[in-house]
C-alpha positions, 0 to 999 in steps of 0.5 A: 704528528697526527691531529687528535681531531682525525679520530673524531667523527666529523660533523657539518652543520648547515643552519642559517640562524646564527645563534642556532648555528653557533650553539649547535657547533659549540655543543657538538664540539664539547660532546666529542665531535669535530663540528663545523658550521656554515650558513649558506649552500654556497658556503657549504659547497666551498667547505666540502671541496677542501674538507672531509666530513661524516655526517651532515646536519641540514636545516631545510629552511635557509632563507631564500634557499631550499635545502631539500632541492639542494640536497636532491642535486648532491649525489655525493652526499648519499655516502654520508650520514644525513640528519634533517632539521626543519620546522616543517612537520607535515607527513609529506615533508618527512616523506620528501626528506626520506626520499632525498636520503635523510637518515633522520628527520627532526622537527624544530626546536631540536633538543641538543641532547636529543641531537647528540643521542641521534648522532650516536645511534647514526654513527653506530649504524654507519660504523664510523667509529674506528673504521678500517682503511682501504688498502691499495697494493700497487705492486699486485694491482689490488684494492682491499676493502675494509672488510678484506674483500680484494678487488683486482685493478687495472694499471690506470685504476692503480694510478688513479687511486694512488693520486688520492692517497697523498691527500687527506680524506675529502681533499680534492685532487684536480683533474689535471693532476690525475690526467697528467699522472695517467700519461696524457696531455691535459689540454687534448685529453677527453675528460669523458674517458676519466669518467668512464674509468671512474664509473667502471671502477665504482661498478667493479668495487660494488659488484666484487665487495658489496661496498660503495667506494667512497670516491666523490666527484667535485664537478668541474674540479676533480676527485676526492676519496672520503674514506681512509686509504693506504698503500700496502705491499 
């Protein structure tokens, strides 16, 4: 049975103040989002390995941790919506947030109703509501983007993507699983080969469809498709 939350926009809140975190997550869930919260960068990284989300709400001041520096190291977040919340209100802070990829920079204290309105605006811009799936045709070796651009694939690319269809959006499939499905021995296989395959696939999809393939690398673990993808014939 399909879970009702599968149809909701998924929000991850990273905030180290327990009261603010609990209040924000509770309020967002009441307003019709599927919101989860974590209080440390380590917890966020662990959560993201097994969960899909659409938008990150990130507090820059995380005790001894620097949210902005962490954000700069997370290339996979470039495909997500990002709202920064911070007590830092200087122009240089806002500019640094924009350079790091923030869609919106909100100065604390943040009104929750304003946050919800900001989320709705961001969702419309990102076209997250009722998004169409990617379609993989393993008979004709093609991948169709949500806006119906068809990309011709190689056999290895079809096999690679087929592994990700069995998972829920954002679920990591291990390198070992993928390498074995490609017909190679995991112990002797050079992982650089799969990175080359992945780089060519991303480049091909971007060039032919104009859309970024929602495929993320979980470093040292495997890969995850963060959009919807289905088999078609």
